C-alpha positions as CSV (number, residue, x, y, z in Angstrom):
1,X,-19.8,75.2,36.9
2,X,-22.3,76.4,34.6
3,X,-21.9,75.6,30.5
4,X,-21.7,79.3,29.0
5,X,-24.3,79.2,26.1
6,X,-21.7,80.0,23.6
7,X,-19.4,76.6,24.9
8,X,-23.4,74.8,24.2
9,X,-23.2,76.2,20.5
10,X,-19.3,75.4,19.6
11,X,-19.8,72.2,21.2
12,X,-22.6,71.6,19.1
13,X,-21.4,72.7,15.9
14,X,-18.0,71.3,16.7
15,X,-19.9,67.7,17.0
16,X,-22.3,68.4,13.6
17,X,-19.0,69.6,11.6
18,X,-17.9,65.5,12.5
19,X,-20.7,64.0,11.3
20,X,-22.1,63.2,7.8
21,X,-24.1,66.4,6.4
22,X,-26.3,67.4,3.7
23,X,-25.5,70.9,2.0
24,X,-28.7,72.0,3.8
25,X,-28.0,71.0,6.9
26,X,-24.4,72.4,6.7
27,X,-25.4,75.6,5.8
28,X,-28.5,75.5,9.1
29,X,-25.2,74.7,10.5
30,X,-22.6,77.2,9.5
31,X,-25.8,80.1,10.2
32,X,-25.8,78.9,13.4
33,X,-22.7,80.0,14.7
34,X,-22.0,82.3,17.7
35,X,-19.7,84.3,15.4
36,X,-21.8,84.4,11.9
37,X,-21.3,81.9,9.0
38,X,-18.0,83.1,7.7
39,X,-16.0,82.9,11.3
40,X,-17.8,79.1,10.8
41,X,-16.9,79.3,7.1
42,X,-13.2,80.1,8.2
43,X,-13.2,77.1,11.0
44,X,-14.3,74.4,8.6
45,X,-11.8,75.0,6.2
46,X,-9.5,75.1,9.1
47,X,-10.4,71.9,9.8
48,X,-10.7,70.7,6.4
49,X,-7.0,72.0,5.7
50,X,-5.6,70.1,9.7
51,X,-4.7,73.5,10.9
52,X,-4.7,74.3,14.8
53,X,-5.8,77.6,15.6
54,X,-2.7,78.6,16.2
55,X,-1.7,78.4,12.2
56,X,-5.5,79.9,11.8
57,X,-4.5,82.8,13.2
58,X,-1.1,83.5,11.7
59,X,-3.0,83.1,8.3
60,X,-5.5,85.9,8.8
61,X,-2.8,87.8,11.1
62,X,-4.4,88.5,14.4
63,X,-3.8,86.5,18.0
64,X,-5.2,83.6,19.2
65,X,-7.2,86.1,21.7
66,X,-8.5,87.9,18.8
67,X,-10.1,84.4,17.3
68,X,-11.7,83.4,20.0
69,X,-13.4,86.4,20.2
70,X,-14.3,85.8,17.2
71,X,-15.5,82.5,17.2
72,X,-17.8,84.0,20.5
73,X,-18.9,86.6,18.2
74,X,-17.9,89.4,20.4
75,X,-15.2,90.7,17.8
76,X,-17.7,92.7,15.2
77,X,-15.2,95.7,14.9
78,X,-12.7,93.3,13.9
79,X,-14.5,91.0,11.4
80,X,-15.3,94.2,9.1
81,X,-12.6,95.6,9.4
82,X,-11.0,95.9,5.9
83,X,-7.3,94.3,7.0
84,X,-8.6,91.3,8.3
85,X,-11.8,91.0,5.2
86,X,-9.0,90.9,2.9
87,X,-7.4,88.3,4.8
88,X,-10.3,86.3,5.3
89,X,-10.9,86.2,1.5
90,X,-7.1,85.2,0.6
91,X,-7.3,82.1,3.4
92,X,-11.4,81.1,1.7
93,X,-10.1,82.0,-1.6
94,X,-13.1,84.2,-2.6
95,X,-14.1,87.7,-3.3
96,X,-13.7,90.5,-0.3
97,X,-17.7,91.3,-1.3
98,X,-18.6,88.0,0.1
99,X,-16.9,88.1,3.1
100,X,-18.3,91.1,3.5
101,X,-21.8,90.1,2.7
102,X,-21.4,87.2,4.7
103,X,-20.4,89.5,8.0
104,X,-23.6,91.6,7.7
105,X,-21.7,94.5,6.1
106,X,-23.0,94.6,3.0
107,X,-27.1,93.6,3.1
108,X,-29.8,93.4,0.9
109,X,-31.3,96.6,1.5
110,X,-27.9,98.2,0.1
111,X,-29.3,96.9,-3.4
112,X,-32.0,99.0,-3.4
113,X,-33.2,101.8,-4.8
114,X,-34.3,104.8,-3.0
115,X,-37.9,105.1,-2.8
116,X,-39.8,107.5,-4.6
117,X,-43.2,108.7,-4.7
118,X,-45.1,107.2,-7.8
119,X,-45.7,110.7,-9.4
120,X,-42.1,111.3,-9.5
121,X,-41.1,107.6,-10.6
122,X,-43.7,108.3,-13.7
123,X,-42.2,111.4,-14.6
124,X,-38.4,110.4,-14.7
125,X,-39.5,107.1,-16.5
126,X,-41.5,109.1,-19.3
127,X,-38.7,111.4,-19.9
128,X,-36.5,108.6,-21.0
129,X,-39.4,107.2,-22.8
130,X,-40.1,110.5,-24.9
131,X,-36.1,111.0,-25.5
132,X,-36.5,108.2,-27.7
133,X,-38.2,109.5,-31.0
134,X,-40.0,106.8,-32.2
135,X,-41.5,106.5,-28.8
136,X,-42.2,110.2,-28.5
137,X,-43.9,109.8,-31.9
138,X,-47.4,107.6,-30.2
139,X,-47.5,110.9,-28.0
140,X,-50.8,112.9,-29.9
141,X,-49.2,116.6,-31.3
142,X,-52.0,118.0,-30.0
143,X,-51.0,117.1,-26.5
144,X,-50.0,119.7,-25.0
145,X,-50.0,118.4,-21.3
146,X,-50.1,114.6,-20.7
147,X,-51.5,113.1,-17.9
148,X,-50.6,111.3,-15.1
149,X,-52.7,108.3,-15.7
150,X,-51.7,108.7,-19.5
151,X,-48.1,108.8,-18.9
152,X,-48.8,105.6,-16.5
153,X,-51.2,103.7,-19.7
154,X,-47.8,104.5,-22.0
155,X,-45.2,103.4,-19.5
156,X,-47.5,100.4,-19.0
157,X,-47.7,99.3,-23.0
158,X,-44.2,100.0,-23.5
159,X,-43.7,97.9,-20.7
160,X,-45.7,94.9,-21.7
161,X,-44.6,95.0,-25.1
162,X,-40.8,94.7,-24.2
163,X,-41.7,92.1,-21.4
164,X,-40.8,93.7,-18.6
165,X,-42.0,95.1,-15.0
166,X,-42.2,98.7,-15.1
167,X,-40.6,101.3,-14.0
168,X,-37.3,99.6,-15.6
169,X,-35.4,99.7,-12.7
170,X,-32.1,98.3,-12.4
171,X,-31.9,94.9,-11.7
172,X,-29.3,93.3,-9.5
173,X,-26.9,91.9,-12.5
174,X,-26.6,95.6,-13.9
175,X,-25.7,96.9,-9.9
176,X,-22.9,94.5,-9.6
177,X,-21.8,96.0,-12.7
178,X,-21.9,99.3,-12.3
179,X,-20.6,99.0,-8.4
180,X,-17.6,96.9,-9.8
181,X,-16.9,99.4,-12.6
182,X,-17.2,102.5,-10.1
183,X,-14.1,100.8,-7.6
184,X,-12.4,100.5,-10.7
185,X,-12.4,104.0,-11.6
186,X,-12.5,105.2,-7.8
187,X,-9.4,102.8,-7.9
188,X,-7.6,104.5,-10.4
189,X,-8.8,108.1,-9.4
190,X,-6.5,107.3,-5.9
191,X,-3.9,105.8,-7.7
192,X,-3.8,109.1,-9.8
193,X,-4.2,111.6,-6.8
194,X,-1.0,109.4,-5.4
195,X,-3.1,107.4,-2.3
196,X,-3.1,103.5,-2.3
197,X,-4.4,102.4,-5.3
198,X,-5.8,98.5,-4.1
199,X,-5.3,96.9,-0.6
200,X,-1.7,95.8,1.3
201,X,-0.5,93.0,3.5
202,X,0.8,95.7,5.2
203,X,-2.2,97.3,6.3
204,X,-2.6,98.1,10.2
205,X,-5.7,97.8,12.7
206,X,-5.9,101.4,13.2
207,X,-6.4,101.8,9.6
208,X,-9.7,103.1,8.5
209,X,-12.3,101.1,8.1
210,X,-14.3,100.9,4.9
């Protein structure tokens, strides 16, 4: 009887989990798991809490068969389902957004700004520059139509003075704060419109996924 690659990987995962390991080694092990780092974390945590497969399935609201598929990396749709993500987050004690990140549903590309030609970026940033009266005063009155090079020069000088990379694009913490704010506003709008304002533990598998 041949051994499936998934079986070998899971056996190696279980064997490594039983040995003392450094944080970096554990991180590497979790990411090599056939089901991915989130599923690996779930099984690691269940082992520490002495939860059987049946208990873990009950906590996550899935069947034993679904849990086995998750362990082998064969249940991507379930892994990214909104209700399942909420259950995983509760079990691990982490924010749902972290769980979604670990499933690959959210990637670093989702935080990137839209790629634009340099001319458009300069024009937009220069308009913001001119909105400040003190900065606008730096532009000679006789200069009716500033060149692209001159606009770039002023933005470079301004950025250097503020010790910032130009253009001053949103930093990740700012993006996350706005994302959280947008979620709060969206939630309030849903409540006002008579919709469901939050996650519900009774969501069915057939509900729309995020």
